C-alpha positions in Angstrom: 110.8 -55.9 -5.4 112.1 -57.8 -2.4 114.1 -61.0 -3.0 113.6 -64.4 -1.4 116.4 -65.3 0.9 118.7 -68.1 -0.1 117.6 -70.3 2.8 114.0 -69.8 1.8 114.7 -70.7 -1.8 116.6 -73.7 -0.7 113.8 -74.9 1.5 111.3 -74.4 -1.4 113.5 -76.7 -3.5 114.2 -79.2 -0.7 114.4 -82.8 -1.9 111.6 -84.0 0.3 109.2 -81.4 -1.3 109.9 -83.0 -4.8 109.9 -79.6 -6.5 110.8 -80.7 -10.0 108.9 -82.6 -12.8 109.4 -86.4 -12.8 112.1 -87.6 -15.1 111.4 -90.2 -17.8 112.7 -93.6 -16.8 115.0 -95.2 -19.4 112.5 -97.9 -20.3 109.4 -95.8 -20.7 109.3 -96.1 -24.5 109.1 -99.9 -24.2 106.2 -99.5 -21.7 104.3 -97.3 -24.2 105.2 -99.7 -27.0 103.7 -102.6 -25.0 100.5 -100.7 -24.4 100.2 -99.9 -28.1 100.8 -103.4 -29.2 98.4 -104.8 -26.7 95.8 -102.2 -27.7 96.2 -103.3 -31.3 95.6 -106.9 -30.4 92.4 -105.9 -28.7 91.3 -103.7 -31.5 91.6 -100.5 -29.4 92.5 -97.6 -31.7 95.2 -95.0 -31.2 92.9 -92.2 -30.0 91.8 -94.3 -27.0 95.1 -95.8 -25.9 96.9 -92.5 -26.5 94.3 -90.5 -24.5 94.7 -92.9 -21.5 98.4 -93.0 -21.7 98.7 -89.2 -22.0 96.3 -88.6 -19.1 98.2 -90.9 -16.8 101.6 -89.4 -17.8 100.3 -85.9 -17.2 99.2 -86.9 -13.8 102.7 -88.3 -13.1 104.1 -84.9 -14.1 106.6 -86.3 -16.5 107.0 -84.1 -19.6 110.0 -86.1 -20.9 107.8 -89.2 -20.9 105.1 -87.4 -22.9 107.6 -86.7 -25.6 108.6 -90.4 -25.6 104.9 -91.2 -26.0 104.6 -88.7 -28.8 107.5 -90.3 -30.6 106.0 -93.7 -30.4 102.5 -92.5 -31.4 103.9 -90.8 -34.6 106.1 -93.7 -35.6 104.9 -95.5 -38.8 104.2 -98.7 -36.8 101.5 -97.2 -34.7 100.2 -94.0 -36.4 97.8 -95.8 -38.6 94.7 -93.8 -39.9 96.1 -90.6 -38.4 99.4 -90.1 -40.2 99.8 -86.5 -39.0 102.2 -85.4 -36.4 100.3 -82.2 -35.9 97.0 -84.1 -35.3 98.7 -86.3 -32.7 100.3 -83.3 -30.9 96.9 -81.6 -30.9 95.2 -84.7 -29.4 97.8 -84.9 -26.6 97.5 -81.1 -26.0 93.7 -81.3 -25.7 94.0 -84.2 -23.3 96.5 -82.2 -21.3 94.3 -79.1 -21.2 91.3 -81.1 -20.0 93.5 -82.6 -17.2 93.3 -79.2 -15.6 89.8 -80.0 -14.3 91.1 -83.2 -12.6 94.8 -82.5 -11.9 94.9 -78.7 -11.5 96.6 -76.1 -13.6 100.3 -76.5 -12.5 100.9 -79.9 -13.9 99.3 -78.9 -17.2 101.5 -75.8 -17.4 104.6 -78.0 -16.7 103.9 -80.7 -19.1 102.4 -78.8 -22.0 105.2 -76.2 -21.9 107.9 -78.8 -22.0 106.0 -80.9 -24.5 105.8 -78.0 -26.9 109.4 -77.1 -26.5 110.4 -80.7 -27.3 108.4 -81.1 -30.5 109.9 -80.8 -34.0 110.2 -77.3 -35.3 107.8 -77.9 -38.2 105.1 -79.2 -35.8 105.6 -76.2 -33.5 105.1 -73.9 -36.4 101.8 -75.4 -37.3 100.7 -75.4 -33.6 101.4 -71.6 -33.5 98.7 -71.0 -36.0 96.1 -72.4 -33.7 93.6 -70.0 -32.4 91.8 -70.4 -29.0 88.2 -71.7 -29.2 87.0 -71.5 -25.6 86.7 -67.7 -25.3 83.7 -66.8 -23.3 81.6 -64.1 -24.9 78.0 -63.0 -24.6 77.5 -65.0 -27.8 79.2 -68.2 -26.7 78.1 -68.3 -23.1 74.6 -69.8 -23.6 75.9 -72.7 -25.7 78.8 -73.3 -23.2 76.4 -73.5 -20.3 74.2 -75.8 -22.3 77.1 -78.1 -23.2 78.0 -78.4 -19.6 74.6 -79.4 -18.4 74.3 -81.9 -21.3 77.6 -83.6 -20.4 76.8 -83.5 -16.7 73.5 -85.2 -17.3 74.9 -87.7 -19.7 77.6 -88.9 -17.2 75.6 -88.9 -14.0 72.0 -89.6 -15.0 69.8 -90.7 -13.2 71.6 -89.3 -10.1 72.6 -86.0 -11.7 70.1 -83.9 -9.7 70.8 -85.7 -6.5 74.6 -85.2 -6.9 74.2 -81.5 -7.7 72.2 -81.1 -4.5 74.8 -83.0 -2.5 77.6 -80.9 -3.9 75.8 -77.7 -3.1 75.5 -78.7 0.6 79.4 -78.7 0.7 79.4 -75.3 -0.9 76.7 -73.6 -3.0 79.1 -72.6 -5.7 80.7 -76.1 -6.0 78.3 -77.6 -8.5 78.1 -74.2 -10.2 81.8 -74.2 -10.9 82.0 -77.9 -11.8 79.1 -77.9 -14.3 79.7 -74.4 -15.8 83.4 -73.9 -15.7 84.7 -77.5 -16.0 82.0 -79.5 -17.8 80.9 -76.5 -19.9 84.0 -74.5 -20.7 86.6 -77.3 -20.5 85.4 -80.9 -20.6 82.9 -80.5 -23.4 84.1 -79.6 -26.9 83.3 -76.2 -28.4 82.7 -75.9 -32.2 85.7 -77.0 -34.1 86.4 -75.6 -37.6 89.9 -77.0 -37.7 90.4 -80.7 -38.9 93.8 -80.7 -37.4 92.4 -80.2 -33.9 90.7 -83.4 -32.8 87.8 -83.3 -30.4 88.2 -85.4 -27.3 84.5 -86.2 -27.3 82.3 -88.0 -24.8 83.9 -91.4 -24.8 87.5 -90.2 -24.7 86.6 -87.7 -22.0 85.4 -90.5 -19.7 88.6 -92.6 -20.5 90.7 -89.5 -19.7 88.9 -89.0 -16.3 89.3 -92.7 -15.3 93.0 -92.6 -16.2 93.8 -89.4 -14.3 91.8 -90.4 -11.2 93.3 -93.9 -11.1 96.8 -92.4 -11.4 96.1 -90.0 -8.6 95.0 -92.6 -6.0 92.7 -91.7 -3.1 89.6 -91.0 -5.3 88.1 -94.5 -5.8 84.5 -93.2 -5.8 85.2 -90.9 -8.6 86.8 -93.6 -10.6 83.7 -95.7 -10.2 81.5 -92.7 -11.3 83.5 -92.2 -14.5 83.5 -95.9 -15.3 79.8 -95.8 -15.2 79.9 -92.5 -17.1 81.8 -94.3 -19.9 79.2 -97.0 -20.1 76.4 -94.4 -20.2 77.9 -92.9 -23.3 77.0 -96.1 -25.2 73.6 -96.4 -23.4 72.2 -92.9 -24.0 73.3 -92.5 -27.6 76.0 -89.9 -27.1 78.7 -92.2 -28.3 76.8 -92.9 -31.5 76.4 -89.1 -32.1 80.2 -88.5 -32.3 83.1 -89.9 -34.3 83.5 -93.6 -33.5 86.2 -94.5 -31.0 87.7 -97.8 -32.0 87.5 -100.2 -29.1 85.4 -97.8 -27.1 82.5 -100.1 -26.4 84.9 -102.9 -25.3 86.7 -100.5 -23.0 83.3 -99.6 -21.4 82.8 -103.3 -20.4 84.3 -105.1 -17.4 87.2 -106.6 -19.4 88.0 -103.3 -21.1 87.8 -101.4 -17.9 90.3 -103.8 -16.2 92.6 -103.2 -19.1 92.4 -99.4 -18.8 93.2 -99.6 -15.1 96.1 -101.9 -15.8 97.5 -99.6 -18.4 97.4 -96.7 -15.9 99.0 -98.8 -13.2 101.8 -99.8 -15.5 102.6 -96.2 -16.5 102.5 -95.1 -12.8 104.7 -98.0 -11.8 107.2 -97.2 -14.6 107.4 -93.4 -14.1 107.2 -93.7 -10.4 109.9 -96.4 -10.4 108.0 -98.5 -7.9 107.3 -95.6 -5.5 103.8 -95.1 -6.7 102.1 -91.9 -7.9 103.8 -88.5 -7.8 100.5 -86.7 -7.4 100.4 -86.8 -3.6 102.9 -89.4 -2.5 104.0 -87.8 0.7 107.7 -87.7 1.5 110.1 -87.6 4.3 109.4 -85.1 7.0 111.3 -81.9 6.9 113.5 -81.0 9.8 112.7 -77.5 11.0 
């Protein structure tokens, strides 16, 4: 196999290309702690604030910060009702996995790999027992496609058909991929026989989407869509059909929505150290 030249490798890793993950700022633990305390005062449960914080941190490509967040979430002060380090790690991993559909694969690979490596050994051992649950087989395919269509309809009704047609104008396979591969195979939850593997569910999925898209910047219309999608979860009964998300209905309102956006902005500001998002920030122009 041929090798890359040293100049080419150096150019790949040039500073202006920002080739590495984003380090955790020294004060990031205090940022997460403030979020957790504020959430508690507003009666927002840990699954909600942890999902939002994890999604924003994943978007910022900061695995070290994820581990700081995990440490806070598993501390006695904040892990009330879910006193299980494996459960918390699984929730954060599920959020990270679903971020693929919004952030792309590379950041999830970076963050989940480093996240796993930084976990306590006993937690790693338990996570190793986990079996995949999203395999596509002739038996699972019909239910997967059905889940995708149900979730798509729930989020975008009454404009779901209009949106599907509009996407198809851009490319005929665009809505096919989004609804079948993302909403069906990734965003919706397959059957879950393991109590230590939490479902993200309809409400947390909308919160996850809002957090990721806000942290990205440049996709305001999609943030609006998923804000409306969060509200529809309580309007169409899908929120009532799943495990209750503490504070979810408040987060779906104007005041709660402002709070979620503020949480994301705070995480982006802290990890970005005032330079904004790391998702597509631009940089100094390279000299050729």
